[in-house]
PDB file of N, CA, C and O in Angstrom:
ATOM      1  N   MET A   1     -18.430 -19.414  20.566  1.00  0.00           N
ATOM      2  CA  MET A   1     -17.705 -20.428  19.789  1.00  0.00           C
ATOM      3  C   MET A   1     -17.487 -19.957  18.348  1.00  0.00           C
ATOM      4  O   MET A   1     -18.442 -19.658  17.632  1.00  0.00           O
ATOM      5  N   LYS A   2     -16.239 -19.896  17.942  1.00  0.00           N
ATOM      6  CA  LYS A   2     -15.928 -19.433  16.584  1.00  0.00           C
ATOM      7  C   LYS A   2     -15.551 -20.607  15.693  1.00  0.00           C
ATOM      8  O   LYS A   2     -14.725 -21.445  16.053  1.00  0.00           O
ATOM      9  N   THR A   3     -16.168 -20.647  14.536  1.00  0.00           N
ATOM     10  CA  THR A   3     -15.845 -21.703  13.576  1.00  0.00           C
ATOM     11  C   THR A   3     -14.945 -21.128  12.486  1.00  0.00           C
ATOM     12  O   THR A   3     -15.012 -19.934  12.192  1.00  0.00           O
ATOM     13  N   PRO A   4     -14.111 -21.963  11.891  1.00  0.00           N
ATOM     14  CA  PRO A   4     -13.229 -21.491  10.808  1.00  0.00           C
ATOM     15  C   PRO A   4     -14.023 -20.857   9.669  1.00  0.00           C
ATOM     16  O   PRO A   4     -13.591 -19.874   9.068  1.00  0.00           O
ATOM     17  N   GLU A   5     -15.199 -21.438   9.380  1.00  0.00           N
ATOM     18  CA  GLU A   5     -16.024 -20.892   8.294  1.00  0.00           C
ATOM     19  C   GLU A   5     -16.439 -19.456   8.610  1.00  0.00           C
ATOM     20  O   GLU A   5     -16.335 -18.559   7.772  1.00  0.00           O
ATOM     21  N   LEU A   6     -16.911 -19.265   9.840  1.00  0.00           N
ATOM     22  CA  LEU A   6     -17.364 -17.935  10.242  1.00  0.00           C
ATOM     23  C   LEU A   6     -16.207 -16.946  10.174  1.00  0.00           C
ATOM     24  O   LEU A   6     -16.373 -15.804   9.747  1.00  0.00           O
ATOM     25  N   ASP A   7     -15.028 -17.406  10.605  1.00  0.00           N
ATOM     26  CA  ASP A   7     -13.840 -16.560  10.571  1.00  0.00           C
ATOM     27  C   ASP A   7     -13.516 -16.160   9.141  1.00  0.00           C
ATOM     28  O   ASP A   7     -13.157 -15.014   8.871  1.00  0.00           O
ATOM     29  N   LYS A   8     -13.646 -17.121   8.224  1.00  0.00           N
ATOM     30  CA  LYS A   8     -13.352 -16.855   6.812  1.00  0.00           C
ATOM     31  C   LYS A   8     -14.316 -15.810   6.261  1.00  0.00           C
ATOM     32  O   LYS A   8     -13.913 -14.863   5.586  1.00  0.00           O
ATOM     33  N   ILE A   9     -15.605 -16.006   6.567  1.00  0.00           N
ATOM     34  CA  ILE A   9     -16.630 -15.080   6.082  1.00  0.00           C
ATOM     35  C   ILE A   9     -16.360 -13.672   6.605  1.00  0.00           C
ATOM     36  O   ILE A   9     -16.481 -12.694   5.867  1.00  0.00           O
ATOM     37  N   THR A  10     -15.996 -13.578   7.878  1.00  0.00           N
ATOM     38  CA  THR A  10     -15.711 -12.271   8.473  1.00  0.00           C
ATOM     39  C   THR A  10     -14.547 -11.598   7.767  1.00  0.00           C
ATOM     40  O   THR A  10     -14.594 -10.401   7.483  1.00  0.00           O
ATOM     41  N   LYS A  11     -13.494 -12.375   7.481  1.00  0.00           N
ATOM     42  CA  LYS A  11     -12.324 -11.808   6.804  1.00  0.00           C
ATOM     43  C   LYS A  11     -12.684 -11.328   5.411  1.00  0.00           C
ATOM     44  O   LYS A  11     -12.271 -10.248   4.989  1.00  0.00           O
ATOM     45  N   VAL A  12     -13.458 -12.138   4.699  1.00  0.00           N
ATOM     46  CA  VAL A  12     -13.866 -11.773   3.337  1.00  0.00           C
ATOM     47  C   VAL A  12     -14.702 -10.503   3.375  1.00  0.00           C
ATOM     48  O   VAL A  12     -14.554  -9.619   2.532  1.00  0.00           O
ATOM     49  N   ARG A  13     -15.589 -10.426   4.373  1.00  0.00           N
ATOM     50  CA  ARG A  13     -16.457  -9.259   4.495  1.00  0.00           C
ATOM     51  C   ARG A  13     -15.626  -8.007   4.755  1.00  0.00           C
ATOM     52  O   ARG A  13     -15.871  -6.956   4.163  1.00  0.00           O
ATOM     53  N   GLU A  14     -14.645  -8.129   5.642  1.00  0.00           N
ATOM     54  CA  GLU A  14     -13.781  -6.983   5.945  1.00  0.00           C
ATOM     55  C   GLU A  14     -13.029  -6.558   4.691  1.00  0.00           C
ATOM     56  O   GLU A  14     -12.863  -5.367   4.430  1.00  0.00           O
ATOM     57  N   LYS A  15     -12.574  -7.545   3.915  1.00  0.00           N
ATOM     58  CA  LYS A  15     -11.807  -7.251   2.708  1.00  0.00           C
ATOM     59  C   LYS A  15     -12.680  -6.533   1.681  1.00  0.00           C
ATOM     60  O   LYS A  15     -12.267  -5.529   1.100  1.00  0.00           O
ATOM     61  N   SER A  16     -13.890  -7.055   1.461  1.00  0.00           N
ATOM     62  CA  SER A  16     -14.765  -6.441   0.468  1.00  0.00           C
ATOM     63  C   SER A  16     -15.199  -5.058   0.936  1.00  0.00           C
ATOM     64  O   SER A  16     -15.421  -4.169   0.114  1.00  0.00           O
ATOM     65  N   GLN A  17     -15.321  -4.868   2.240  1.00  0.00           N
ATOM     66  CA  GLN A  17     -15.649  -3.544   2.776  1.00  0.00           C
ATOM     67  C   GLN A  17     -14.526  -2.573   2.468  1.00  0.00           C
ATOM     68  O   GLN A  17     -14.774  -1.436   2.067  1.00  0.00           O
ATOM     69  N   ALA A  18     -13.279  -3.023   2.656  1.00  0.00           N
ATOM     70  CA  ALA A  18     -12.119  -2.178   2.380  1.00  0.00           C
ATOM     71  C   ALA A  18     -12.047  -1.858   0.895  1.00  0.00           C
ATOM     72  O   ALA A  18     -11.751  -0.726   0.515  1.00  0.00           O
ATOM     73  N   ILE A  19     -12.318  -2.854   0.055  1.00  0.00           N
ATOM     74  CA  ILE A  19     -12.289  -2.638  -1.397  1.00  0.00           C
ATOM     75  C   ILE A  19     -13.362  -1.630  -1.788  1.00  0.00           C
ATOM     76  O   ILE A  19     -13.122  -0.750  -2.615  1.00  0.00           O
ATOM     77  N   GLY A  20     -14.549  -1.758  -1.193  1.00  0.00           N
ATOM     78  CA  GLY A  20     -15.637  -0.830  -1.490  1.00  0.00           C
ATOM     79  C   GLY A  20     -15.259   0.590  -1.105  1.00  0.00           C
ATOM     80  O   GLY A  20     -15.512   1.531  -1.857  1.00  0.00           O
ATOM     81  N   ASP A  21     -14.650   0.744   0.070  1.00  0.00           N
ATOM     82  CA  ASP A  21     -14.211   2.070   0.506  1.00  0.00           C
ATOM     83  C   ASP A  21     -13.183   2.628  -0.460  1.00  0.00           C
ATOM     84  O   ASP A  21     -13.224   3.811  -0.798  1.00  0.00           O
ATOM     85  N   PHE A  22     -12.253   1.779  -0.910  1.00  0.00           N
ATOM     86  CA  PHE A  22     -11.196   2.214  -1.816  1.00  0.00           C
ATOM     87  C   PHE A  22     -11.787   2.657  -3.150  1.00  0.00           C
ATOM     88  O   PHE A  22     -11.389   3.683  -3.701  1.00  0.00           O
ATOM     89  N   LEU A  23     -12.741   1.878  -3.671  1.00  0.00           N
ATOM     90  CA  LEU A  23     -13.363   2.236  -4.945  1.00  0.00           C
ATOM     91  C   LEU A  23     -14.098   3.563  -4.814  1.00  0.00           C
ATOM     92  O   LEU A  23     -14.022   4.409  -5.705  1.00  0.00           O
ATOM     93  N   GLU A  24     -14.806   3.745  -3.709  1.00  0.00           N
ATOM     94  CA  GLU A  24     -15.515   5.009  -3.480  1.00  0.00           C
ATOM     95  C   GLU A  24     -14.535   6.168  -3.485  1.00  0.00           C
ATOM     96  O   GLU A  24     -14.807   7.218  -4.067  1.00  0.00           O
ATOM     97  N   TRP A  25     -13.390   5.976  -2.833  1.00  0.00           N
ATOM     98  CA  TRP A  25     -12.366   7.014  -2.763  1.00  0.00           C
ATOM     99  C   TRP A  25     -11.842   7.320  -4.160  1.00  0.00           C
ATOM    100  O   TRP A  25     -11.662   8.483  -4.523  1.00  0.00           O
ATOM    101  N   LEU A  26     -11.596   6.265  -4.943  1.00  0.00           N
ATOM    102  CA  LEU A  26     -11.097   6.447  -6.314  1.00  0.00           C
ATOM    103  C   LEU A  26     -12.069   7.287  -7.127  1.00  0.00           C
ATOM    104  O   LEU A  26     -11.664   8.219  -7.822  1.00  0.00           O
ATOM    105  N   ILE A  27     -13.354   6.956  -7.038  1.00  0.00           N
ATOM    106  CA  ILE A  27     -14.375   7.677  -7.801  1.00  0.00           C
ATOM    107  C   ILE A  27     -14.406   9.144  -7.381  1.00  0.00           C
ATOM    108  O   ILE A  27     -14.523  10.031  -8.226  1.00  0.00           O
ATOM    109  N   GLN A  28     -14.303   9.398  -6.089  1.00  0.00           N
ATOM    110  CA  GLN A  28     -14.317  10.775  -5.598  1.00  0.00           C
ATOM    111  C   GLN A  28     -13.094  11.531  -6.099  1.00  0.00           C
ATOM    112  O   GLN A  28     -13.187  12.706  -6.454  1.00  0.00           O
ATOM    113  N   GLU A  29     -11.945  10.855  -6.127  1.00  0.00           N
ATOM    114  CA  GLU A  29     -10.711  11.497  -6.591  1.00  0.00           C
ATOM    115  C   GLU A  29     -10.844  11.901  -8.055  1.00  0.00           C
ATOM    116  O   GLU A  29     -10.357  12.958  -8.454  1.00  0.00           O
ATOM    117  N   LYS A  30     -11.499  11.066  -8.853  1.00  0.00           N
ATOM    118  CA  LYS A  30     -11.646  11.353 -10.284  1.00  0.00           C
ATOM    119  C   LYS A  30     -12.528  12.570 -10.520  1.00  0.00           C
ATOM    120  O   LYS A  30     -12.370  13.275 -11.517  1.00  0.00           O
ATOM    121  N   ASP A  31     -13.456  12.813  -9.602  1.00  0.00           N
ATOM    122  CA  ASP A  31     -14.381  13.930  -9.779  1.00  0.00           C
ATOM    123  C   ASP A  31     -13.665  15.273  -9.693  1.00  0.00           C
ATOM    124  O   ASP A  31     -14.129  16.262 -10.262  1.00  0.00           O
ATOM    125  N   TYR A  32     -12.544  15.314  -8.987  1.00  0.00           N
ATOM    126  CA  TYR A  32     -11.854  16.593  -8.806  1.00  0.00           C
ATOM    127  C   TYR A  32     -10.785  16.815  -9.857  1.00  0.00           C
ATOM    128  O   TYR A  32     -10.112  17.846  -9.845  1.00  0.00           O
TER     129      TYR A  32
END
């Protein structure tokens, strides 16, 4: 059973994960 709240949390988590990956990539790019 999926609740709208759980769905929202999952989406937010996926988004913050993507942002974290992007920031990591940015930092690595600056090093070179």
